[in-house]
Backbone bond lengths (Angstrom), bond angles and torsions (degrees), N, CA, C in turn:
res aa  C-N    CA-C-N  psi(-1)  N-CA   C-N-CA  omega(-1)  CA-C   N-CA-C  phi
1 M - - - 1.459 - - 1.533 111.04 -
2 V 1.342 116.35 -45.49 1.460 120.97 178.82 1.527 110.19 -62.44
3 K 1.345 116.82 -35.93 1.460 121.03 -179.63 1.522 111.73 -63.97
4 V 1.315 118.20 -24.44 1.460 122.00 178.87 1.524 110.88 -90.88
5 I 1.310 117.38 -40.92 1.465 121.92 -175.38 1.525 111.72 -71.02
6 L 1.335 118.57 -44.15 1.457 121.46 -177.41 1.531 112.39 -58.78
7 P 1.333 119.96 -48.84 1.473 118.38 177.40 1.528 112.73 -61.38
8 C 1.309 117.54 -35.08 1.474 120.32 178.61 1.524 111.07 -65.07
9 I 1.320 116.51 -41.25 1.462 120.53 179.03 1.531 109.69 -65.23
10 L 1.334 116.90 -46.21 1.468 120.36 178.98 1.518 111.94 -61.36
11 L 1.324 116.52 -41.15 1.457 120.67 178.12 1.530 110.71 -62.41
12 A 1.324 116.71 -43.33 1.467 120.71 179.65 1.528 111.45 -63.70
13 L 1.340 116.60 -35.14 1.462 119.97 180.00 1.526 113.14 -72.55
14 F 1.333 116.94 -40.98 1.455 120.28 -172.71 1.515 115.36 -100.67
15 L 1.321 119.62 -12.14 1.457 121.52 -179.88 1.525 112.39 -57.56
16 P 1.346 119.17 -43.00 1.472 117.41 178.66 1.528 112.67 -60.90
17 V 1.318 117.54 -33.86 1.464 120.86 -179.82 1.520 110.55 -66.60
18 F 1.340 117.22 -42.64 1.452 121.05 -175.87 1.522 113.03 -81.78
19 S 1.312 118.19 -22.30 1.455 119.65 -174.61 1.528 113.61 -98.17
20 Q 1.336 117.13 -1.33 1.461 118.72 178.96 1.518 110.17 -63.06
21 K 1.314 115.58 139.10 1.454 120.27 176.30 1.513 108.97 -77.04
22 K 1.311 115.20 142.31 1.461 120.22 175.83 1.524 107.96 -81.42
23 D 1.311 115.38 123.57 1.449 118.52 175.72 1.522 108.00 -115.83
24 K 1.293 117.07 -164.90 1.453 121.37 -173.29 1.526 113.29 -80.70
25 K 1.334 118.54 -7.86 1.460 118.02 179.31 1.520 109.79 -83.49
26 G 1.301 115.36 165.18 1.452 120.29 -178.09 1.517 110.35 112.97
27 V 1.310 114.82 177.83 1.457 121.76 -176.20 1.527 110.31 -69.04
28 A 1.316 115.75 137.95 1.464 121.81 175.06 1.530 107.18 -89.59
29 W 1.319 115.63 87.98 1.464 121.41 -177.62 1.520 110.68 -69.40
30 Q 1.323 116.23 146.47 1.452 122.24 178.62 1.523 109.58 -121.92
31 T 1.316 115.95 162.89 1.458 120.45 179.29 1.526 109.70 -79.10
32 V 1.317 115.07 161.29 1.464 121.22 176.31 1.528 109.76 -58.08
33 E 1.330 116.32 -43.67 1.455 121.11 -178.84 1.526 111.80 -62.71
34 A 1.325 116.63 -46.02 1.466 121.10 -179.16 1.526 111.09 -62.59
35 V 1.314 116.79 -41.81 1.468 120.28 -178.54 1.528 110.64 -64.99
36 Q 1.315 117.84 -39.74 1.464 119.83 179.37 1.526 111.21 -63.82
37 K 1.330 117.27 -37.94 1.465 120.60 177.50 1.526 110.62 -67.11
38 L 1.329 116.63 -45.38 1.463 120.80 179.60 1.528 111.58 -63.73
39 A 1.321 116.14 -42.06 1.463 120.82 -177.62 1.527 111.98 -66.41
40 A 1.311 116.64 -23.43 1.468 119.95 177.87 1.527 111.43 -68.46
41 S 1.344 116.63 -29.27 1.465 119.70 -178.68 1.525 113.38 -100.01
42 E 1.311 117.88 -32.76 1.472 120.87 178.65 1.521 109.26 -134.56
43 K 1.314 115.84 118.02 1.465 121.31 -178.35 1.527 109.96 -76.09
44 R 1.321 115.06 123.39 1.465 123.55 174.63 1.519 107.20 -144.96
45 P 1.322 117.27 155.81 1.464 117.62 171.79 1.532 109.18 -67.13
46 I 1.324 114.87 156.25 1.466 121.11 179.54 1.518 108.31 -114.99
47 L 1.317 116.52 131.72 1.458 122.08 174.35 1.524 107.16 -107.92
48 I 1.324 115.98 130.28 1.459 121.19 179.78 1.521 108.89 -122.20
49 D 1.316 116.32 121.85 1.462 122.20 174.22 1.528 106.65 -95.18
50 V 1.330 116.87 109.17 1.459 121.76 179.55 1.526 107.06 -96.31
51 Y 1.336 115.82 121.90 1.465 121.59 -173.83 1.524 110.15 -140.16
52 T 1.325 115.28 175.64 1.471 122.48 168.54 1.521 107.69 -133.78
53 D 1.321 116.23 158.75 1.469 120.48 179.96 1.525 112.65 -66.65
54 W 1.321 118.12 -30.64 1.460 121.74 -175.66 1.524 113.25 -87.06
55 C 1.318 118.27 -8.17 1.470 122.58 -173.41 1.532 111.79 -78.13
56 M 1.331 115.68 111.62 1.460 121.16 -179.37 1.531 111.13 -62.41
57 Y 1.330 117.39 -40.88 1.459 120.29 -177.78 1.529 111.95 -70.34
58 C 1.330 116.39 -26.93 1.472 119.78 174.10 1.525 109.93 -64.35
59 K 1.328 116.42 -41.17 1.462 121.00 178.75 1.531 111.25 -67.33
60 V 1.327 115.54 -37.19 1.466 119.53 176.51 1.528 109.48 -61.40
61 M 1.319 116.64 -46.32 1.467 120.10 -179.65 1.531 111.44 -64.74
62 D 1.348 116.60 -37.18 1.467 120.11 175.87 1.519 111.42 -58.77
63 N 1.309 116.13 -42.59 1.457 121.12 -174.21 1.522 113.99 -88.06
64 T 1.307 117.38 -5.15 1.466 120.16 178.12 1.525 109.46 -118.85
65 T 1.307 117.87 -83.06 1.463 122.56 -174.49 1.518 112.73 -56.36
66 W 1.342 116.97 -54.97 1.462 119.85 -175.41 1.525 112.44 -71.25
67 N 1.301 117.48 -12.52 1.467 121.54 179.68 1.532 112.24 -95.24
68 Q 1.310 117.58 -2.02 1.465 122.05 179.64 1.533 109.65 -76.16
69 Q 1.308 116.81 130.39 1.464 121.38 -177.73 1.526 112.34 -60.22
70 K 1.327 117.75 -41.93 1.476 120.79 179.94 1.524 110.77 -62.17
71 V 1.326 116.45 -41.52 1.464 121.08 179.44 1.524 109.95 -65.68
72 S 1.321 117.32 -50.33 1.468 120.10 -177.28 1.529 111.34 -64.38
73 N 1.321 118.21 -39.65 1.469 120.49 178.12 1.528 111.22 -64.80
74 Y 1.333 116.19 -42.78 1.466 119.49 -179.68 1.526 110.76 -63.47
75 L 1.318 116.02 -43.47 1.460 119.76 178.44 1.529 110.81 -62.19
76 K 1.320 116.49 -44.46 1.470 120.83 -179.47 1.532 111.14 -58.49
77 D 1.325 116.81 -39.36 1.462 121.05 -175.66 1.533 114.45 -83.61
78 N 1.339 117.78 -22.77 1.462 119.61 -169.50 1.529 116.47 -127.92
79 F 1.309 118.06 -11.19 1.466 121.74 -174.65 1.520 110.45 -134.10
80 Y 1.317 114.60 165.95 1.455 121.86 159.78 1.520 104.41 -102.68
81 A 1.319 117.22 133.20 1.467 121.00 -174.21 1.527 110.89 -118.71
82 I 1.325 114.85 126.56 1.464 122.34 178.82 1.518 108.43 -119.25
83 K 1.320 116.00 135.50 1.467 122.10 171.81 1.522 105.11 -110.26
84 F 1.343 116.60 119.30 1.459 120.08 -172.19 1.524 111.19 -126.55
85 N 1.339 115.06 122.25 1.463 121.54 177.54 1.530 108.13 -78.65
86 A 1.320 116.71 117.34 1.463 122.20 -177.46 1.521 112.86 -66.96
87 E 1.332 117.18 -6.93 1.459 120.81 178.28 1.532 111.99 -117.17
88 S 1.318 116.22 17.96 1.464 121.60 177.48 1.524 109.32 -61.41
89 K 1.319 115.18 140.10 1.473 120.60 -177.81 1.536 112.73 -93.93
90 E 1.321 117.69 -5.03 1.470 121.34 -176.77 1.524 111.52 -85.68
91 A 1.316 116.36 139.09 1.466 121.55 174.13 1.529 108.49 -67.83
92 V 1.323 116.16 142.02 1.459 121.40 -178.01 1.524 109.05 -134.72
93 D 1.320 115.47 134.96 1.460 120.78 174.39 1.516 108.97 -92.55
94 W 1.339 115.89 131.28 1.462 121.61 178.36 1.521 108.29 -139.86
95 M 1.313 116.70 118.16 1.452 123.01 177.45 1.531 112.27 53.64
96 G 1.341 115.44 44.15 1.449 120.84 175.18 1.520 115.67 81.81
97 Q 1.323 117.40 5.78 1.460 120.85 -180.00 1.529 108.95 -125.07
98 T 1.325 116.75 142.17 1.462 121.05 178.49 1.526 109.74 -96.14
99 F 1.336 114.80 130.76 1.461 121.60 179.07 1.520 108.67 -117.27
100 E 1.331 116.18 143.92 1.456 121.87 -178.62 1.519 111.44 -131.74
101 Y 1.316 114.99 165.73 1.460 122.39 173.22 1.522 108.55 -73.66
102 K 1.317 116.35 136.01 1.462 121.42 176.11 1.529 108.54 -114.69
103 S 1.332 114.95 109.70 1.466 119.72 -177.68 1.526 111.95 -63.73
104 T 1.322 117.39 -27.60 1.469 121.08 177.87 1.526 110.50 -58.08
105 Y 1.322 115.90 -40.55 1.471 121.51 -177.89 1.529 112.67 -100.72
106 K 1.331 116.28 -9.19 1.468 122.92 -177.28 1.530 111.30 57.15
107 V 1.331 115.29 44.45 1.458 120.22 -179.29 1.528 109.52 -153.63
108 H 1.306 114.44 148.49 1.463 120.91 173.03 1.529 106.71 -77.48
109 M 1.300 116.47 132.19 1.457 120.44 -174.45 1.532 113.26 -68.98
110 L 1.324 118.23 -20.18 1.467 119.42 173.89 1.528 109.79 -69.24
111 A 1.317 116.84 -40.78 1.472 119.85 175.69 1.525 109.85 -61.52
112 A 1.324 116.63 -43.04 1.466 120.15 178.65 1.533 110.89 -62.30
113 Q 1.323 116.22 -38.21 1.466 120.84 177.54 1.529 110.37 -63.71
114 W 1.329 116.31 -50.82 1.466 120.21 -179.14 1.520 112.46 -60.76
115 L 1.327 116.75 -36.96 1.469 120.84 -175.81 1.525 112.88 -93.30
116 G 1.299 117.25 5.26 1.457 120.25 179.27 1.521 112.59 60.97
117 G 1.336 116.53 28.56 1.456 121.52 179.55 1.512 114.69 81.76
118 N 1.327 118.37 -6.19 1.470 122.32 179.35 1.529 108.44 -91.62
119 M 1.319 116.23 88.45 1.454 121.88 -169.57 1.536 111.45 -81.64
120 V 1.320 115.56 81.78 1.461 123.50 177.78 1.520 107.58 -110.64
121 Y 1.333 116.13 130.97 1.467 120.99 -178.98 1.513 110.24 -121.49
122 P 1.326 117.02 136.21 1.458 126.36 -9.72 1.526 110.48 -73.03
123 S 1.304 115.58 159.84 1.462 122.53 169.59 1.518 107.37 -135.19
124 T 1.309 115.05 141.58 1.453 121.40 177.16 1.522 107.32 -109.79
125 V 1.310 115.65 127.35 1.463 121.16 179.46 1.521 107.60 -114.14
126 I 1.320 115.61 128.93 1.459 121.30 174.92 1.527 106.79 -108.49
127 V 1.320 115.68 122.10 1.460 120.95 175.09 1.523 105.87 -105.70
128 P 1.342 117.52 101.69 1.459 119.54 -178.44 1.525 111.52 -68.06
129 V 1.321 116.14 165.05 1.462 120.67 178.08 1.526 109.27 -59.18
130 S 1.315 117.29 -38.91 1.464 120.83 173.46 1.532 107.66 -135.72
131 G 1.288 115.77 142.43 1.451 120.23 179.64 1.517 112.00 111.67
132 E 1.295 115.22 179.59 1.461 122.93 -176.95 1.526 111.63 -83.18
133 P 1.340 116.88 148.60 1.473 120.28 175.76 1.531 111.38 -60.59
134 I 1.308 114.69 146.57 1.459 122.73 178.05 1.523 107.15 -111.99
135 I 1.322 116.90 131.19 1.464 121.89 -178.84 1.519 109.04 -110.29
136 V 1.337 115.76 127.23 1.459 121.42 176.05 1.524 106.85 -118.53
137 P 1.351 117.38 101.26 1.462 119.71 -177.58 1.526 111.96 -79.84
138 G 1.324 115.43 150.41 1.461 121.10 174.80 1.516 113.75 90.07
139 V 1.324 114.31 179.45 1.465 121.80 179.93 1.523 109.33 -72.52
140 I 1.321 115.74 135.81 1.462 122.27 176.33 1.524 106.29 -122.76
141 N 1.319 117.12 127.17 1.464 119.00 178.47 1.529 110.31 -89.26
142 K 1.312 115.91 175.05 1.473 121.94 -176.21 1.525 111.71 -57.95
143 K 1.315 116.73 -42.42 1.459 120.75 -178.92 1.527 111.09 -65.24
144 E 1.330 117.35 -37.78 1.461 121.35 -178.95 1.527 112.51 -76.78
145 I 1.328 116.62 -32.70 1.475 118.58 -175.42 1.523 112.54 -81.74
146 E 1.326 117.88 -24.17 1.466 120.03 -177.83 1.528 112.91 -54.13
147 P 1.338 119.97 -55.39 1.470 117.61 -178.66 1.532 113.12 -64.08
148 I 1.321 117.63 -31.56 1.466 120.73 178.19 1.524 109.80 -63.74
149 L 1.336 115.77 -47.68 1.465 119.73 -179.44 1.523 111.51 -64.09
150 V 1.333 117.26 -43.88 1.467 120.82 -179.16 1.531 110.58 -65.37
151 Y 1.328 116.69 -39.69 1.469 121.45 -179.63 1.529 111.42 -57.14
152 F 1.323 116.10 -45.77 1.465 119.56 -178.96 1.526 112.44 -89.56
153 G 1.325 117.02 -37.18 1.459 121.07 -177.22 1.513 113.19 -65.21
154 E 1.318 116.97 -33.47 1.461 121.15 179.11 1.529 111.79 -103.67
155 K 1.327 114.87 13.40 1.469 123.96 173.89 1.531 114.24 59.32
156 H 1.327 116.40 30.80 1.467 120.03 173.58 1.527 110.12 -64.68
157 N 1.330 116.49 -25.47 1.463 120.96 179.99 1.530 112.64 -62.24
158 L 1.330 117.37 -18.87 1.466 120.70 -179.91 1.528 112.68 -81.57
159 K 1.353 116.48 -16.27 1.465 118.66 -175.86 1.526 114.69 -130.39
160 T 1.326 117.91 -13.10 1.463 121.45 -175.89 1.524 109.92 -135.49
161 D 1.324 116.11 139.90 1.458 117.67 175.85 1.536 109.47 -75.54
162 W 1.337 115.35 155.94 1.465 121.86 -174.47 1.530 112.29 -58.08
163 K 1.322 117.46 -44.74 1.473 121.01 -176.49 1.534 111.05 -59.80
164 T 1.324 117.03 -46.64 1.472 121.33 179.16 1.522 110.51 -63.99
165 F 1.326 115.96 -45.68 1.462 119.85 179.82 1.532 110.43 -59.24
166 K 1.320 117.30 -49.41 1.479 122.53 -176.72 1.525 110.84 -61.43
167 E 1.315 117.64 -41.48 1.475 121.55 179.87 1.528 112.03 -63.80
168 N 1.314 117.58 -32.59 1.466 121.98 -176.65 1.518 113.97 -99.10
169 Y 1.333 117.69 -4.77 1.459 120.40 -174.98 1.531 112.28 -72.65
170 K 1.316 115.84 134.03 1.471 122.96 175.20 1.519 108.09 -115.86
171 S 1.298 115.74 123.69 1.459 121.03 -177.73 1.530 111.71 -63.78
172 T 1.319 115.59 140.31 1.467 120.27 174.52 1.525 111.24 -117.10
173 W 1.329 116.37 -1.27 1.462 120.25 -179.79 1.512 108.70 -93.55
């Protein structure tokens, strides 16, 4: 009985997430190549959503966080945004180096580079204008991502440490 009821409950919970139609709202993702060209002329932090096609939580984040108008507008105005499939088979150039998919590991080596080898999906990587990339593994909701985006998007990271900023941050979304 439990074997029948549990899948039905899970299906009822997640069916709306998977069956939503894609419309024009949401983040305007760009390619790795396009972002590198843009970043050469205008310095902005880069946000990278590292996902896989099979990852249920990646789809949840697509249909919730990345579909929020406030999030997509903020990203459009303050970041370059890349959506990168960690299992993509295409070679990609990043910062003068070519990365490829490695079938031995079943992962694209650029994703492994961005995630420091900790292959958690979804993961959000913030590459600030200056400094080391920051990796945020797992699903992040709108409330959680707002201070992260503002911290890097408005360059608070250049003058304030994260703990102080987070303690004093007041949401405007």
